[in-house]
C-alpha positions as CSV (number, residue, x, y, z in Angstrom):
1,M,101.3,102.8,74.7
2,G,103.1,103.2,78.0
3,L,103.1,100.9,81.0
4,V,101.4,103.4,83.0
5,G,97.9,102.1,84.1
6,R,98.2,98.7,82.7
7,K,97.9,95.4,84.9
8,I,96.8,91.9,84.9
9,E,94.3,90.7,87.2
10,R,92.9,87.3,88.3
11,L,89.3,86.8,86.2
12,T,86.4,87.0,88.7
13,L,82.6,86.9,88.1
14,D,82.5,90.5,88.2
15,H,84.5,91.0,85.1
16,L,82.3,89.1,83.0
17,P,79.9,92.0,82.0
18,Q,83.1,94.2,81.3
19,L,84.8,91.8,78.8
20,P,85.3,93.6,75.4
21,G,82.9,92.4,72.6
22,R,80.5,89.6,73.2
23,C,82.9,87.4,75.1
24,G,80.9,87.5,78.3
25,Q,78.2,85.5,76.4
26,C,80.1,83.2,74.5
27,V,79.9,79.7,75.3
28,F,81.4,78.2,72.5
29,W,84.0,76.4,74.7
30,E,82.1,75.7,77.7
31,L,79.1,73.8,76.1
32,D,78.7,71.2,73.7
33,P,76.6,72.2,70.5
34,V,73.3,70.3,72.0
35,R,73.4,72.4,75.1
36,R,74.6,75.7,73.4
37,E,71.4,75.5,71.2
38,A,69.2,74.6,74.3
39,V,70.2,77.9,76.4
40,R,70.1,80.2,73.4
41,G,69.1,83.5,74.8
42,H,70.6,82.8,78.2
43,E,74.5,82.7,77.2
44,A,75.6,85.2,79.8
45,E,74.0,83.4,82.5
46,E,75.3,80.2,81.4
47,K,79.0,81.6,81.1
48,A,78.8,82.9,84.5
49,A,77.6,79.5,86.1
50,W,80.4,78.2,84.4
51,V,83.1,80.4,85.4
52,S,81.6,80.2,88.9
53,M,81.7,76.2,88.8
54,V,85.5,76.1,87.5
55,L,86.6,78.7,90.4
56,R,84.9,76.7,92.9
57,E,85.7,72.9,91.9
58,W,89.3,73.8,90.3
59,G,90.4,77.3,91.2
60,S,91.6,80.4,88.9
61,C,90.9,80.1,85.5
62,G,91.6,83.4,83.8
63,R,93.1,86.8,83.6
64,V,92.1,90.2,82.6
65,A,93.8,93.0,81.2
66,V,93.0,96.6,82.6
67,V,93.8,99.8,81.3
68,D,93.3,103.1,83.3
69,G,90.5,100.8,85.2
70,E,88.8,99.6,81.9
71,V,89.0,95.9,81.2
72,V,90.3,95.6,77.7
73,G,91.3,92.0,77.3
74,H,91.3,88.5,78.7
75,L,92.3,85.0,78.5
76,I,90.6,81.8,80.0
77,W,91.7,78.1,80.4
78,A,90.7,75.1,82.2
79,P,91.0,71.5,82.7
80,P,89.5,69.3,79.7
81,V,87.0,68.0,81.5
82,H,85.3,71.4,81.9
83,V,85.7,72.0,78.3
84,P,83.3,69.9,76.2
85,G,83.6,72.5,73.0
86,A,87.0,71.2,72.3
87,D,85.7,67.6,71.9
88,G,84.7,68.3,68.1
89,F,88.1,69.1,66.9
90,A,89.9,67.0,64.7
91,T,93.1,67.5,66.6
92,A,91.5,66.6,70.1
93,P,91.8,65.3,72.6
94,V,94.5,67.5,74.5
95,S,97.5,65.7,76.5
96,A,96.6,64.2,79.8
97,D,99.1,66.7,81.5
98,A,97.6,69.8,79.9
99,V,95.2,72.5,80.5
100,I,93.1,74.0,77.6
101,L,93.7,77.5,76.7
102,T,90.2,78.4,75.4
103,T,90.2,82.3,74.6
104,V,92.6,84.9,74.1
105,H,90.9,88.4,73.3
106,V,92.1,91.8,73.3
107,A,90.0,95.0,72.1
108,P,91.2,96.1,68.8
109,E,92.3,99.5,70.2
110,H,94.6,98.1,72.4
111,R,96.1,95.4,70.3
112,G,100.0,95.5,69.4
113,G,101.1,96.7,73.1
114,G,102.0,93.5,74.5
115,L,98.7,92.8,76.5
116,G,98.5,89.4,74.8
117,R,101.8,88.3,75.9
118,M,101.2,89.8,79.3
119,L,98.1,87.6,79.8
120,I,100.0,84.4,78.7
121,Q,102.6,85.4,81.1
122,G,100.2,86.0,83.9
123,M,98.7,82.2,83.0
124,A,101.9,80.4,82.9
125,K,102.9,81.9,86.3
126,D,99.7,80.9,87.9
127,L,99.7,77.3,86.3
128,V,103.5,77.0,87.7
129,R,102.9,78.0,91.0
130,R,99.7,75.5,91.2
131,G,101.7,72.4,90.1
132,N,99.1,69.8,90.5
133,G,101.0,67.8,87.8
134,I,100.0,70.3,85.0
135,R,103.2,70.5,82.8
136,A,101.7,72.2,79.7
137,V,99.0,74.5,78.2
138,E,97.6,73.5,75.0
139,A,95.2,75.2,72.6
140,F,93.5,74.5,69.3
141,G,94.9,77.3,66.9
142,D,93.2,79.0,63.9
143,T,95.3,79.1,60.7
144,R,93.2,81.7,59.0
145,G,94.3,84.4,61.4
146,R,90.8,85.4,62.2
147,I,91.6,88.0,64.8
148,G,88.6,88.2,67.5
149,H,87.4,84.6,66.4
150,V,86.5,82.3,69.1
151,I,89.3,80.3,68.2
152,V,93.1,81.8,69.0
153,P,95.1,82.4,65.8
154,A,97.8,79.9,65.5
155,D,100.3,82.6,64.7
156,F,99.6,84.4,68.0
157,L,100.2,81.1,69.8
158,L,103.7,80.6,67.9
159,A,104.7,84.3,68.8
160,V,104.0,83.6,72.6
161,G,105.9,80.4,73.0
162,F,103.6,77.5,71.7
163,S,104.7,75.0,69.4
164,T,102.7,72.7,66.8
165,Q,102.0,69.5,68.8
166,R,99.4,68.0,66.0
167,A,99.1,69.4,62.7
168,H,96.2,70.4,60.9
169,A,95.4,72.6,57.9
170,L,93.0,74.4,59.8
171,H,93.0,73.9,63.6
172,P,96.5,72.7,64.8
173,R,96.8,71.7,68.3
174,M,99.4,73.8,69.9
175,R,101.4,73.2,73.3
176,M,103.5,75.4,75.6
177,D,105.7,73.3,78.1
178,L,105.6,75.3,81.5
179,R,108.9,73.7,82.5
180,T,110.4,75.3,79.5
181,T,108.6,78.8,80.4
182,L,109.7,78.5,83.8
183,S,113.4,77.7,82.7
184,I,113.3,80.7,80.6
185,R,111.7,83.2,83.3
186,E,114.5,81.9,85.7
187,E,117.3,82.6,83.1
188,L,115.9,86.2,82.6
189,E,115.8,86.6,86.2
190,K,119.6,85.6,86.8
191,G,120.5,88.0,83.9
192,L,118.6,90.7,85.3
193,E,120.5,90.1,88.7
194,T,123.8,89.7,87.2
195,L,123.2,93.2,85.4
196,L,122.0,94.9,88.5
197,G,125.2,93.5,90.3
198,A,127.3,94.8,87.8
199,V,125.8,98.1,88.2
200,S,126.4,97.8,92.2
201,G,129.9,97.1,91.4
202,K,130.4,100.2,89.5
203,R,128.8,102.3,91.9
204,A,131.1,100.8,94.5
205,R,134.6,101.3,92.6
206,H,133.6,105.1,92.4
207,P,132.9,106.0,96.5
208,V,132.0,109.5,97.3
209,P,134.7,111.9,97.3
210,Q,136.0,112.9,101.0
211,R,137.7,116.0,102.3
212,V,139.6,116.5,105.3
213,S,138.1,119.3,107.7
214,R,140.6,121.6,108.9
215,G,141.8,121.6,112.7
216,T,140.2,118.2,113.2
217,G,142.0,115.8,110.9
218,R,138.8,113.7,110.2
219,A,137.4,113.0,106.9
220,T,133.8,114.2,106.1
221,R,131.6,113.4,102.9
222,H,131.0,116.3,100.3
223,R,127.3,117.1,100.6
């Protein structure tokens, strides 16, 4: 898959009905088990209400991957206080300096093209710019590798920069340090600048040939 037509956007309420699968109706993370049972049949409304609340009280909490105008993937994160569904995990709670990455999902036909990594990078950039004492992102991984499940596969988290914070046979708590992520990004940007500088230097050492116009003695450039 080429890069043409692919972009990452901030999650808004308008995106929820467009999320692939039944993600726009899943409230596994957003509500505790008792509340989830109470709202059965009205999950989409509860999901929208949760996203609206987090956007209003805290700010940006997600990204969507758009290919040729179609939403094909997304991820959602939030402060732990807004994620009661995380409390039931054996490796809870998350660290005080972290937000929780709850969901990463890409439609099956668009997997393998780097969209998941692009979504993670978009989240990291947002949180680095935000500051507010946020030093890391943590997530509960699934060691069974169940792609498309409400819990993110641990293998994916490892592949995009997370490491194990607290081990568990099924649901390890994983962590990505934003300072390390920023440092890596800065090194990549410096490397790109060096590369571009080297290319510019080579061009400068090969100036456009000149010729002398007869009768004037002045140099002119070849066209």
